[in-house]
C-alpha positions as CSV (number, residue, x, y, z in Angstrom):
1,M,-13.0,20.4,-17.3
2,K,-11.1,17.7,-15.5
3,V,-13.3,14.7,-14.4
4,S,-11.8,13.0,-11.4
5,L,-13.2,9.8,-9.9
6,I,-12.5,9.4,-6.2
7,A,-13.1,6.2,-4.3
8,A,-11.8,3.9,-1.5
9,V,-11.4,0.4,-2.7
10,A,-10.7,-2.8,-0.8
11,R,-8.2,-5.3,-2.1
12,N,-11.1,-7.5,-3.2
13,G,-12.7,-4.6,-5.1
14,V,-15.5,-3.8,-2.5
15,I,-16.5,-0.2,-2.2
16,G,-19.7,-0.6,-0.1
17,I,-22.2,-2.7,1.8
18,D,-25.8,-1.9,2.4
19,N,-25.3,1.5,0.9
20,R,-22.5,2.5,3.4
21,L,-18.8,2.1,3.7
22,P,-17.7,-1.3,5.1
23,W,-14.8,0.2,7.1
24,H,-14.0,3.1,9.4
25,L,-11.0,5.1,8.0
26,P,-10.9,8.6,9.3
27,E,-7.8,9.4,7.2
28,D,-9.7,8.6,4.0
29,L,-12.6,10.8,5.0
30,A,-10.2,13.7,5.7
31,Y,-8.5,13.1,2.4
32,F,-11.8,13.1,0.6
33,K,-13.0,16.3,2.2
34,Q,-9.7,18.1,1.6
35,T,-9.6,17.0,-2.0
36,T,-13.2,17.7,-3.0
37,L,-13.9,20.9,-0.9
38,G,-14.8,23.8,-3.1
39,C,-15.5,21.7,-6.2
40,P,-18.7,20.2,-7.6
41,V,-19.3,16.5,-6.6
42,L,-21.4,14.3,-8.8
43,M,-23.1,11.2,-7.3
44,G,-25.9,8.8,-7.9
45,R,-29.2,9.1,-6.0
46,K,-28.4,6.1,-3.7
47,T,-25.1,7.7,-2.7
48,Y,-26.8,11.0,-1.9
49,E,-29.4,9.2,0.1
50,S,-26.8,7.3,2.1
51,I,-25.2,10.6,3.0
52,N,-28.7,12.1,3.6
53,R,-27.5,15.7,3.3
54,P,-25.5,17.9,0.9
55,L,-21.8,17.8,1.5
56,P,-20.9,21.3,2.8
57,G,-18.8,23.6,0.7
58,R,-19.6,21.7,-2.5
59,L,-22.1,21.8,-5.3
60,N,-23.8,18.4,-4.9
61,V,-25.1,17.1,-8.2
62,V,-27.3,14.1,-7.9
63,L,-28.0,11.8,-10.9
64,T,-31.5,10.3,-10.9
65,Q,-34.0,9.3,-13.5
66,Q,-36.8,9.9,-11.1
67,A,-38.3,13.1,-12.4
68,D,-40.0,14.0,-9.1
69,W,-37.1,13.1,-6.8
70,A,-36.4,15.6,-4.1
71,P,-33.8,15.4,-1.3
72,A,-34.9,14.8,2.3
73,P,-35.8,18.0,4.2
74,A,-33.2,19.8,6.3
75,K,-33.0,19.1,10.0
76,D,-35.4,21.9,10.7
77,G,-38.0,20.3,8.3
78,S,-37.6,22.9,5.6
79,P,-37.4,21.6,2.0
80,R,-34.0,21.8,0.3
81,A,-33.7,23.9,-2.8
82,V,-32.8,22.0,-6.0
83,T,-31.4,23.3,-9.3
84,R,-32.2,21.4,-12.5
85,P,-31.0,21.9,-16.1
86,P,-31.0,24.2,-17.8
87,Q,-31.0,26.6,-14.8
88,A,-27.7,28.3,-14.0
89,L,-25.6,26.4,-11.5
90,P,-24.5,27.8,-8.2
91,A,-20.7,28.2,-7.6
92,G,-18.8,25.0,-7.1
93,G,-17.9,25.9,-3.5
94,E,-21.4,26.8,-2.5
95,T,-23.4,24.2,-0.5
96,A,-26.2,23.4,-2.9
97,I,-28.0,20.5,-4.6
98,A,-28.6,20.1,-8.3
99,V,-30.3,17.2,-10.1
100,A,-29.6,15.8,-13.5
101,S,-31.1,12.8,-15.3
102,T,-28.0,11.5,-17.2
103,L,-24.3,11.6,-16.8
104,D,-23.8,13.4,-20.2
105,E,-26.4,16.0,-19.2
106,A,-24.7,16.5,-15.8
107,L,-21.1,16.8,-17.2
108,N,-22.1,19.0,-20.1
109,W,-24.0,21.2,-17.5
110,L,-20.9,21.3,-15.3
111,A,-18.5,22.2,-18.2
112,P,-17.8,25.7,-16.9
113,F,-16.0,24.3,-13.8
114,D,-12.3,23.4,-13.9
115,Q,-12.8,20.1,-12.0
116,V,-15.6,17.8,-11.1
117,F,-15.4,14.8,-8.7
118,L,-17.4,11.6,-9.3
119,I,-18.0,10.2,-5.8
120,G,-20.1,7.1,-6.3
121,G,-21.7,4.7,-6.4
122,S,-20.6,1.8,-8.5
123,N,-23.1,2.4,-11.3
124,L,-21.9,5.9,-11.8
125,Y,-18.3,4.8,-11.7
126,T,-19.0,2.1,-14.3
127,Q,-20.9,4.4,-16.6
128,A,-18.2,7.1,-16.4
129,M,-15.4,4.6,-17.1
130,E,-17.3,3.0,-20.0
131,Q,-18.0,6.4,-21.6
132,G,-14.4,7.6,-21.3
133,W,-15.2,10.6,-19.1
134,V,-12.6,9.9,-16.4
135,D,-9.3,11.8,-16.6
136,T,-8.0,11.0,-13.1
137,L,-8.5,8.3,-10.6
138,L,-7.9,9.1,-6.9
139,L,-8.1,5.8,-5.2
140,T,-7.6,4.9,-1.6
141,E,-6.3,1.3,-2.1
142,I,-7.1,-0.6,1.1
143,H,-4.8,-3.7,1.6
144,H,-7.6,-5.8,3.2
145,D,-10.6,-7.7,1.9
146,F,-14.0,-6.7,3.1
147,P,-17.5,-8.2,2.6
148,G,-19.7,-6.0,0.4
149,D,-22.4,-5.8,-2.2
150,A,-21.0,-2.9,-4.2
151,H,-17.8,-3.2,-6.2
152,F,-15.4,-0.9,-8.1
153,P,-15.8,-1.5,-11.8
154,F,-13.2,-2.8,-14.2
155,W,-11.0,0.0,-15.4
156,P,-8.6,0.0,-18.3
157,K,-5.3,0.2,-16.4
158,A,-3.3,0.4,-19.6
159,Q,-4.9,3.8,-20.3
160,F,-3.7,5.3,-17.0
161,R,-0.4,5.8,-15.3
162,E,0.3,6.0,-11.6
163,T,1.6,9.5,-10.8
164,Q,1.6,9.4,-7.0
165,R,1.4,6.9,-4.2
166,I,1.3,7.7,-0.5
167,H,1.7,4.6,1.7
168,N,0.0,4.4,5.1
169,P,1.1,1.4,7.2
170,P,-1.0,-0.3,9.8
171,A,-1.5,1.9,12.8
172,G,-3.2,1.6,16.2
173,E,-6.2,-0.7,16.0
174,R,-6.2,-0.7,12.2
175,P,-4.2,-3.9,11.3
176,W,-4.1,-3.2,7.6
177,A,-2.3,-0.6,5.4
178,F,-3.7,1.6,2.7
179,D,-2.3,3.9,0.0
180,F,-3.6,7.1,-1.5
181,V,-2.9,6.6,-5.3
182,T,-3.4,8.9,-8.2
183,Y,-3.7,7.6,-11.7
184,E,-3.7,9.9,-14.7
185,K,-5.2,9.1,-18.1
186,T,-2.5,8.6,-20.8
187,T,-4.8,8.3,-23.8
188,A,-6.3,11.1,-25.8
189,P,-9.2,12.9,-24.0
190,R,-12.8,12.3,-25.0
């Protein structure tokens, strides 16, 4: 299984403020959707609650240590079904919610899938990097500083190599550039 971390990161390392994105970047949202569609996405509880619904066309795995946590009901008021270990997981492209209590538990549970995307927040990114789970970083590097209270963690750049960079210059009312960058791990897998 390939574990890919996907994030948009400002020049000053900011990735969020008040549990939301500090910028409006439709190109990044489209890239995120195109890249993750059909694959499981793994996120922390706060990230899920900021989205407040499962991302369509993806198995949404939420990490939380709250044993009784349940997602908010659907728009019609009906409860959302949740899968928990050791139950069999739905298909990666099926819109569904699963809950795990630790990163190891979640990734071991997701082992049958070819690829899993870590989509936030900063605590999940930090834990995954520290434990050596991340094979690929898909970063939207924003060439601008933003205020924020969530930051991208330190990552061992010497253990990764840049394999792709797509530059997007300033455009329209957006005065700053950004790049879609892929970094692949060069050291032995975990």
